C-alpha beads as a LAMMPS data file, in Angstrom:
LAMMPS data file: protein, C-alpha beads

66 atoms
65 bonds

1 atom types
1 bond types

-500.0 500.0 xlo xhi
-500.0 500.0 ylo yhi
-500.0 500.0 zlo zhi

Masses

1 110.0

Atoms # bond

1 1 1 -9.381 9.469 -12.141
2 1 1 -7.055 8.286 -9.492
3 1 1 -3.460 10.772 -9.618
4 1 1 -0.702 8.256 -10.256
5 1 1 2.969 9.532 -7.970
6 1 1 6.068 7.983 -7.616
7 1 1 8.925 9.051 -5.185
8 1 1 12.341 7.540 -5.462
9 1 1 15.893 8.173 -2.708
10 1 1 18.611 6.459 -2.089
11 1 1 19.304 4.396 1.084
12 1 1 22.588 2.623 1.522
13 1 1 23.338 1.981 -2.686
14 1 1 20.265 0.959 -3.515
15 1 1 17.102 3.056 -4.521
16 1 1 13.787 2.967 -3.060
17 1 1 10.704 3.584 -4.800
18 1 1 7.601 4.683 -3.436
19 1 1 4.626 4.502 -6.043
20 1 1 0.861 5.400 -5.280
21 1 1 -1.943 5.328 -7.435
22 1 1 -0.765 2.998 -9.724
23 1 1 -2.100 -0.325 -8.744
24 1 1 -5.212 -1.648 -7.167
25 1 1 -7.071 1.644 -8.214
26 1 1 -10.502 -0.163 -6.541
27 1 1 -8.949 -0.043 -3.321
28 1 1 -9.128 3.704 -1.252
29 1 1 -5.149 4.225 -1.160
30 1 1 -2.477 1.974 -2.625
31 1 1 1.793 1.853 -1.777
32 1 1 3.850 0.532 -4.233
33 1 1 6.909 0.339 -2.576
34 1 1 10.189 -1.321 -3.811
35 1 1 13.897 -1.075 -2.391
36 1 1 16.700 -3.701 -4.725
37 1 1 15.257 -7.046 -5.079
38 1 1 12.056 -6.450 -2.687
39 1 1 8.860 -5.166 -3.939
40 1 1 5.783 -5.234 -1.067
41 1 1 2.152 -3.308 -2.393
42 1 1 0.361 -2.329 0.746
43 1 1 -3.798 -1.417 0.321
44 1 1 -5.734 -0.060 2.128
45 1 1 -9.753 -0.293 2.042
46 1 1 -12.645 2.144 3.776
47 1 1 -16.001 1.377 4.452
48 1 1 -18.233 3.495 6.237
49 1 1 -18.070 4.090 10.158
50 1 1 -20.119 1.470 12.297
51 1 1 -21.341 2.739 15.967
52 1 1 -23.233 -0.300 16.530
53 1 1 -20.088 -2.304 17.172
54 1 1 -17.297 -1.823 20.104
55 1 1 -14.862 -3.033 18.744
56 1 1 -12.247 -2.306 15.888
57 1 1 -12.489 -5.022 12.609
58 1 1 -9.288 -5.293 11.227
59 1 1 -8.245 -7.785 9.037
60 1 1 -4.408 -8.837 8.044
61 1 1 -3.495 -10.494 5.166
62 1 1 -0.155 -11.602 4.410
63 1 1 1.165 -13.544 1.667
64 1 1 5.108 -14.457 1.302
65 1 1 6.479 -15.161 -2.585
66 1 1 9.853 -16.043 -3.303

Bonds

1 1 1 2
2 1 2 3
3 1 3 4
4 1 4 5
5 1 5 6
6 1 6 7
7 1 7 8
8 1 8 9
9 1 9 10
10 1 10 11
11 1 11 12
12 1 12 13
13 1 13 14
14 1 14 15
15 1 15 16
16 1 16 17
17 1 17 18
18 1 18 19
19 1 19 20
20 1 20 21
21 1 21 22
22 1 22 23
23 1 23 24
24 1 24 25
25 1 25 26
26 1 26 27
27 1 27 28
28 1 28 29
29 1 29 30
30 1 30 31
31 1 31 32
32 1 32 33
33 1 33 34
34 1 34 35
35 1 35 36
36 1 36 37
37 1 37 38
38 1 38 39
39 1 39 40
40 1 40 41
41 1 41 42
42 1 42 43
43 1 43 44
44 1 44 45
45 1 45 46
46 1 46 47
47 1 47 48
48 1 48 49
49 1 49 50
50 1 50 51
51 1 51 52
52 1 52 53
53 1 53 54
54 1 54 55
55 1 55 56
56 1 56 57
57 1 57 58
58 1 58 59
59 1 59 60
60 1 60 61
61 1 61 62
62 1 62 63
63 1 63 64
64 1 64 65
65 1 65 66
């Protein structure tokens, strides 16, 4: 069971809310951030360490939805 945690604070008259462990439970970690009408989901997936390569395999997927 993944522990769900939430924290909120006031910034510029709007509430910033950060929620950890609520969405994307198959990911290693995830954070859902909300500020006013804007919401962003950040996920991290970690695999085993690879010593057979000399570069850092990183991929970024960005989706903008209105």
